[in-house]
C-alpha positions in Angstrom: 91.0 110.0 117.2 91.8 111.8 120.2 94.3 114.7 119.8 96.4 113.5 117.3 97.4 115.3 113.5 96.9 112.3 111.7 95.6 108.5 111.5 96.4 106.3 108.6 93.4 103.2 108.7 94.5 100.5 106.3 91.8 98.4 104.7 91.3 95.0 103.7 91.0 94.0 100.4 89.5 96.4 97.6 87.9 100.1 99.1 84.2 98.8 98.0 84.4 95.0 98.8 82.9 94.4 102.2 80.7 91.3 103.7 78.8 91.1 100.5 78.3 92.4 96.9 75.0 94.1 97.8 76.0 96.9 100.4 79.3 98.7 101.3 79.0 96.8 105.1 81.9 95.8 106.5 83.8 97.4 103.7 87.3 100.7 104.0 84.6 102.7 102.3 82.2 101.9 105.0 85.1 102.6 107.7 86.3 106.2 105.9 82.3 107.1 105.8 81.9 106.3 109.7 85.4 107.9 110.8 85.1 110.9 108.4 88.4 110.0 107.1 89.6 111.2 103.6 90.5 108.4 101.5 93.9 108.0 100.0 94.0 105.7 96.7 97.1 103.9 96.0 96.5 102.4 92.3 98.7 100.1 90.6 100.2 101.9 87.6 102.0 98.8 85.8 101.5 98.9 82.2 98.5 102.0 82.5 98.6 105.2 81.4 95.5 107.0 80.3 93.2 103.8 82.0 94.4 105.0 84.9 91.9 107.8 84.6 89.3 105.9 83.7 90.1 103.7 87.3 90.4 106.9 89.1 87.1 108.3 87.8 85.1 105.2 88.7 86.7 104.8 92.3 85.7 108.6 92.4 82.5 108.4 91.4 81.4 105.3 92.1 80.2 106.9 95.5 79.3 109.9 96.2 79.6 109.8 100.3 83.8 109.3 99.9 86.0 112.1 100.4 89.1 111.1 98.5 92.1 113.3 99.1 94.3 111.7 96.4 96.2 109.2 94.7 99.3 107.3 95.1 101.1 105.7 91.8 102.4 102.6 92.5 104.9 101.0 90.0 105.6 103.3 87.8 109.1 103.1 86.9 110.0 105.1 84.8 110.2 109.3 84.3 108.5 109.1 80.9 105.7 106.8 81.8 104.8 108.9 85.4 104.5 112.3 82.6 102.4 110.1 80.4 100.1 109.1 83.3 99.9 113.0 84.9 99.6 114.0 81.5 96.4 111.7 80.6 95.2 112.6 84.3 95.1 115.9 83.1 93.6 115.9 80.2 91.0 114.1 81.5 89.6 116.2 84.0 91.1 114.6 86.8 94.1 116.7 87.6 93.6 118.3 90.7 94.7 115.0 91.7 98.2 115.6 90.7 99.2 117.7 93.4 99.9 115.1 95.5 101.6 112.8 93.3 103.7 116.1 91.6 104.9 116.7 96.1 105.9 113.4 96.2 107.9 113.0 92.7 109.5 116.0 92.8 110.7 115.6 96.1 112.6 112.6 95.2 110.8 109.9 97.2 109.7 108.2 93.9 
């Protein structure tokens, strides 16, 4: 990546979807590992609360070789829903993913 401060690499399909269902060949996960790039998971949270924690847990533990930088909650419309989702993550021991979300939310971006 040369002498850059940041590079954004967008994947295709799902994080673990690749050439076949047997391996990570051709997947975004494979590319992230080859580049030693952390993954920023974007999660569609429409109609989710505690289930978001289960999904995040699944993604982050499926392949221990992947490094996750954080999670962006997409399609979270109301402040109470945002707060409820954050509380669910905190109490399911995934609270370390909240710092990025809070930085984006409290800066007025969301």
